[in-house]
TIRO-2110 file (N, C-alpha, C; in Angstrom, 1 decimal):
// TIRO-2110
0.8, 43.6, -19.6, N, 1, A
0.3, 43.2, -20.9, CA, 1, A
-1.2, 43.3, -21.0, C, 1, A
-1.9, 42.9, -20.0, N, 2, A
-3.3, 43.0, -20.0, CA, 2, A
-3.8, 44.4, -20.0, C, 2, A
-3.1, 45.3, -19.3, N, 3, A
-3.5, 46.7, -19.3, CA, 3, A
-3.4, 47.3, -20.7, C, 3, A
-2.3, 47.0, -21.4, N, 4, A
-2.2, 47.5, -22.7, CA, 4, A
-3.3, 47.0, -23.6, C, 4, A
-3.6, 45.7, -23.5, N, 5, A
-4.6, 45.1, -24.4, CA, 5, A
-6.0, 45.7, -24.0, C, 5, A
-6.2, 46.0, -22.7, N, 6, A
-7.5, 46.6, -22.3, CA, 6, A
-7.6, 48.0, -22.9, C, 6, A
-6.5, 48.7, -23.1, N, 7, A
-6.6, 50.0, -23.7, CA, 7, A
-6.8, 49.9, -25.2, C, 7, A
-6.4, 48.9, -25.8, N, 8, A
-6.6, 48.7, -27.3, CA, 8, A
-7.9, 48.1, -27.7, C, 8, A
-8.3, 47.0, -27.0, N, 9, A
-9.5, 46.3, -27.3, CA, 9, A
-10.5, 46.2, -26.2, C, 9, A
-11.7, 46.4, -26.4, N, 10, A
-12.8, 46.3, -25.4, CA, 10, A
-14.0, 45.6, -26.1, C, 10, A
-14.4, 44.5, -25.5, N, 11, A
-15.6, 43.8, -26.0, CA, 11, A
-15.4, 43.3, -27.4, C, 11, A
-14.2, 43.0, -27.8, N, 12, A
-13.9, 42.5, -29.1, CA, 12, A
-13.8, 43.6, -30.2, C, 12, A
-13.9, 44.9, -29.8, N, 13, A
-13.8, 46.0, -30.7, CA, 13, A
-12.5, 46.8, -30.4, C, 13, A
-11.8, 47.2, -31.5, N, 14, A
-10.6, 48.0, -31.3, CA, 14, A
-11.0, 49.4, -31.0, C, 14, A
-10.5, 49.9, -29.8, N, 15, A
-10.8, 51.2, -29.4, CA, 15, A
-9.7, 52.2, -29.8, C, 15, A
-8.5, 51.8, -29.7, N, 16, A
-7.4, 52.7, -30.0, CA, 16, A
-6.3, 52.0, -30.8, C, 16, A
-5.8, 52.7, -31.8, N, 17, A
-4.7, 52.1, -32.6, CA, 17, A
-3.4, 52.9, -32.5, C, 17, A
-3.5, 54.1, -31.9, N, 18, A
-2.3, 54.9, -31.7, CA, 18, A
-1.5, 54.4, -30.6, C, 18, A
-0.3, 54.0, -30.8, N, 19, A
0.6, 53.5, -29.8, CA, 19, A
0.9, 54.6, -28.8, C, 19, A
1.0, 55.9, -29.2, N, 20, A
1.2, 57.0, -28.3, CA, 20, A
0.1, 57.2, -27.3, C, 20, A
-1.1, 57.1, -27.8, N, 21, A
-2.3, 57.2, -26.9, CA, 21, A
-2.4, 56.0, -25.9, C, 21, A
-2.1, 54.8, -26.4, N, 22, A
-2.1, 53.6, -25.5, CA, 22, A
-1.0, 53.8, -24.4, C, 22, A
0.2, 54.2, -24.8, N, 23, A
1.2, 54.3, -23.8, CA, 23, A
0.9, 55.4, -22.8, C, 23, A
0.3, 56.5, -23.2, N, 24, A
-0.2, 57.6, -22.3, CA, 24, A
-1.2, 57.1, -21.3, C, 24, A
-2.2, 56.3, -21.8, N, 25, A
-3.2, 55.8, -21.0, CA, 25, A
-2.6, 54.8, -19.9, C, 25, A
-1.7, 53.9, -20.4, N, 26, A
-1.1, 53.0, -19.4, CA, 26, A
-0.2, 53.7, -18.4, C, 26, A
0.5, 54.8, -18.8, N, 27, A
1.2, 55.6, -17.8, CA, 27, A
0.3, 56.2, -16.8, C, 27, A
-0.9, 56.7, -17.3, N, 28, A
-1.9, 57.3, -16.3, CA, 28, A
-2.4, 56.3, -15.4, C, 28, A
-2.7, 55.1, -15.8, N, 29, A
-3.1, 54.0, -15.0, CA, 29, A
-2.1, 53.7, -13.9, C, 29, A
-0.8, 53.6, -14.4, N, 30, A
0.3, 53.3, -13.4, CA, 30, A
0.4, 54.4, -12.3, C, 30, A
0.2, 55.7, -12.7, N, 31, A
0.2, 56.7, -11.7, CA, 31, A
-0.9, 56.6, -10.7, C, 31, A
-2.1, 56.3, -11.2, N, 32, A
-3.2, 56.1, -10.3, CA, 32, A
-3.0, 54.9, -9.4, C, 32, A
-2.5, 53.8, -9.9, N, 33, A
-2.2, 52.7, -9.0, CA, 33, A
-1.2, 53.0, -8.0, C, 33, A
-0.1, 53.8, -8.3, N, 34, A
0.9, 54.2, -7.4, CA, 34, A
0.3, 55.1, -6.3, C, 34, A
-0.6, 56.0, -6.7, N, 35, A
-1.2, 56.9, -5.7, CA, 35, A
-2.1, 56.1, -4.8, C, 35, A
-2.8, 55.1, -5.3, N, 36, A
-3.7, 54.2, -4.6, CA, 36, A
-2.9, 53.4, -3.5, C, 36, A
-1.8, 52.9, -4.0, N, 37, A
-0.9, 52.2, -3.0, CA, 37, A
-0.3, 53.0, -1.9, C, 37, A
0.0, 54.3, -2.3, N, 38, A
0.5, 55.2, -1.3, CA, 38, A
-0.5, 55.5, -0.2, C, 38, A
-1.8, 55.6, -0.6, N, 39, A
-2.9, 55.9, 0.3, CA, 39, A
-3.0, 54.8, 1.3, C, 39, A
-2.9, 53.5, 0.8, N, 40, A
-3.1, 52.4, 1.7, CA, 40, A
-1.9, 52.1, 2.7, C, 40, A
-0.9, 52.9, 2.5, N, 41, A
0.3, 52.7, 3.4, CA, 41, A
0.2, 53.6, 4.7, C, 41, A
-1.0, 54.2, 4.9, N, 42, A
-1.2, 55.0, 6.1, CA, 42, A
-1.2, 54.1, 7.3, C, 42, A
-0.5, 54.4, 8.3, N, 43, A
-0.5, 53.5, 9.5, CA, 43, A
-1.9, 53.3, 10.1, C, 43, A
-2.1, 52.1, 10.6, N, 44, A
-3.4, 51.8, 11.2, CA, 44, A
-3.8, 52.8, 12.4, C, 44, A
-2.8, 53.2, 13.1, N, 45, A
-3.0, 54.1, 14.2, CA, 45, A
-3.6, 55.4, 13.7, C, 45, A
-3.2, 55.8, 12.5, N, 46, A
-3.7, 57.1, 11.9, CA, 46, A
-5.1, 56.8, 11.3, C, 46, A
-5.2, 55.7, 10.5, N, 47, A
-6.4, 55.4, 9.8, CA, 47, A
-7.5, 55.0, 10.7, C, 47, A
-7.2, 54.6, 12.0, N, 48, A
-8.3, 54.3, 12.9, CA, 48, A
-8.8, 55.5, 13.7, C, 48, A
-8.2, 56.6, 13.5, N, 49, A
-8.6, 57.8, 14.2, CA, 49, A
-9.9, 58.3, 13.6, C, 49, A
-10.9, 58.6, 14.4, N, 50, A
-12.2, 59.0, 14.0, CA, 50, A
-12.5, 60.5, 14.3, C, 50, A
-11.7, 61.2, 14.9, N, 51, A
-11.9, 62.6, 15.2, CA, 51, A
-13.0, 62.9, 16.2, C, 51, A
-13.1, 62.1, 17.3, N, 52, A
-14.2, 62.3, 18.2, CA, 52, A
-14.0, 63.5, 19.1, C, 52, A
END
């Protein structure tokens, strides 16, 4: 709900009124969050490798 409101209103001003554009932006944010979560799932043994 907050993500949707953030796409519509910013600083008390309406930024977007098109529901299609708002839904597209929210879907894009969801994809980025999913990608971010996938990156953090790298095992510590791999993420600790420094390539010496």
